[in-house]
Phi, psi and omega in degrees: 000072180304133176095359176244154174290125185245142177277180176286141176300132184298331181275359185283133175280151180249149181283321183237141174286143179282141174281135183298327181297332187287344181281349188244119182296159182288334177259021178285132183303342181294334178285330174291322174305313184294317179295314178304311179291327176296338184266358178276144167272088186297328181294318180290327177286350178096017176289139183274143174085018183294319176265125182294153179282149178288333181233170174090177185287134176303141181254177175278132181298136176308326183293323178294311181303314178299318180300319181298316180295314183296319175301317177300316179289327174299329186251019176064040178234076186278334184285135180292338176282334179267355176283076183277170180294140171200172190297318182289326183285321178295325180294328176288311186278338186057025183188170177304149185287148176287156180292164190292333176292321175297320178292313175300321180297323182296324179288322184287324182274349186235032185304305186298322184288321175296324175298325177293322178304319177305319183293323185293329178285335174294320175298324176295322175301317177300320182289332180273009177062035176265354184240037187280340178274110179281071185210129179225156174248126180253137177204162177230151180216156181263129177242142182289142175262172175276075180195111181295154180304318182287349177260016171242141181228130168238175181301321182288320180292320180297317186295318179298316182296318178291322177295321176295321181292317176304321182292321175294320179294319181298318180297316182290324178294325180292322177296319176294323179294318179296316176303319178298321182290335180271351180064229181288348183293341179262130182297144182301325182298326182290324182290321179295317179294321177297315175300321176297321177294323180296316185293321173299315179297327177289321176296321179297320180297322178297317185290319178297323179293323178294320178289324176303315178303315179293322185293320181290347175277340183284155180297322180259010178060044184211147178211137180247131185275328178278302180247107186290350178266341180287148183226154177283135190223136175283142180249180188290328179299150182291129182051039177241163179184170178222162168257115187185213180233157176261109183259128183253138176222154173239118188244133182285144191281352184268304180252001176063040171267142179278105187274335177209152176203157180206140177258128179234165170244028174260126192280355176242159181265358197301322187250030179253349188298304180302316176301309183292323181294318175296318181295317178298316180297318182292323180292329183268356178054047180237157181274325179234156187210144172255129187236137167242139181214167178266178190291349179288347178266001192286112172212133181304308183295321179298317182291319176301318182298318179301312181302316177296335181260019178059039176248114181272114188251145178223124182196148185277153178273132175294143181274090182245015182285128176288327180295316181292326175293329179274001179093015178256173176297138174261178184296332179294346180280348181261133182257130181269123178263101192290323184301319185258355183053059177217161175250138174256123185276172181297342180267359173093003181276154179255127172269117187261160183291139174244308181199172177235144175217171180244132181226122189052036178086359184250138177276116182243137172264138180250138188228139169194174176223150183281357185277358187296328184300333182249010183280136180293339185259009185303322180296332178275354189246312189204153174261354177265186180299328177202160179272125177245137183244135180254140177232121180293148180291348172246030182297330181303326178295319182290327177294324181292319175304315180297317177300319179293321177296320182296321181276353177220074183295341183277356181305318182286337175285328175297311180306311181303308180288346177269312191266336184277330181299315179302314179301313180297320179297313183295318181299321175298320175295319188281339179085186188293333182270345175065253185287146174256340186256169180240157180072152192300312181306313185286322176302314181304314176302308179306320179293318179302324178290325177292313179303313182301312179298319177302308183297319179298320178291325181293318183296314183291336174286324187278314184251358181074158181301316181301315180294322177296318181297311180303315183296319182285333179274349181294000000 
């Protein structure tokens, strides 16, 4: 084939064998993986099989298997079946690759230890002085589970499904009645087909009723048939949702490294703030921490727990006031005067304290004034005899949060550019199906490998592969 680049004859001999190490460049990320894993105490981290058995077929060392998995996630190859032979993988393992079942079993059997490896890399980032800014952004995102939408049932979805089946049966019965009136003019095949559809729908009702009985036994009145731990979760789009998991991350605002993460099957972020903030503080080894989050995390008790732990939080309060939605004054239009323990209304009147009660576990102080009846602004304030204001006993904590947000309006922009990018990047790596494994413990392991890969790429981008190698070998 004259005029084209031609390769070497496969049968041609070479004088000297090439070194496998020569095929991998000095700045290849795979070298950082090799050094990082070699520096880990796998036995202390809890890996199975670190010490070889005296009898039986020799197994693969956990160190080699861990390198293989990290390499796979760094190169967007999370599936054990897709971890094929190539020069870099052979360089890592120094032998032929294990079969896919051996690879999959390693991830399944060492889930907790793999999650600890993710924490070890965060500790390494701390030693590299990449986490000196004690500030993080916390966010959550929904990831798809190995469970189709039709294989998940809630009370509402079950009700809709049964209603649709009843409508279909009624429609087919109506068609049968019409066929009976026409007699022999209707082909027998059509009648048989309609009767068959009705029988199948009746069988489906029996199946759904059995599923419904199991669903009602669950704590949250929900059941997933493929992945029992997956849950139906609403997403940001209107009338949209997925069956999956809610992944929480805390990302440092300086280098955008994920310092803490957790996988939950709770569809909301409301009770995740204090937990994620404490994890981030512990991983960064700091006494105080600044946290920014979105309004989905707003909860009085969570915010108070953070304040008590020397964690300063900044987040907006959701606008849930019915009065404000109706065009009347909201609670934010009333000013609390701490010195006099009164609220000043938009008309300049003082709402004084009257009594304290407990509602939904919270101790509330009640304030109002009798001058509302003659106030010129009453129509814009309340539809009742007087406007009453409730004050939580720890309301001062929430007022501090609002004051911080007022003085730092760019905080939400920092949160957005810090926490949302890692989610977008990892979802791109994971593909349309996101998770490949089932049940919460395995999904958590899979997420830990994705987080580890993300952090390693970030660090290699910040300090270069050579800089990371030098730091680990120092």
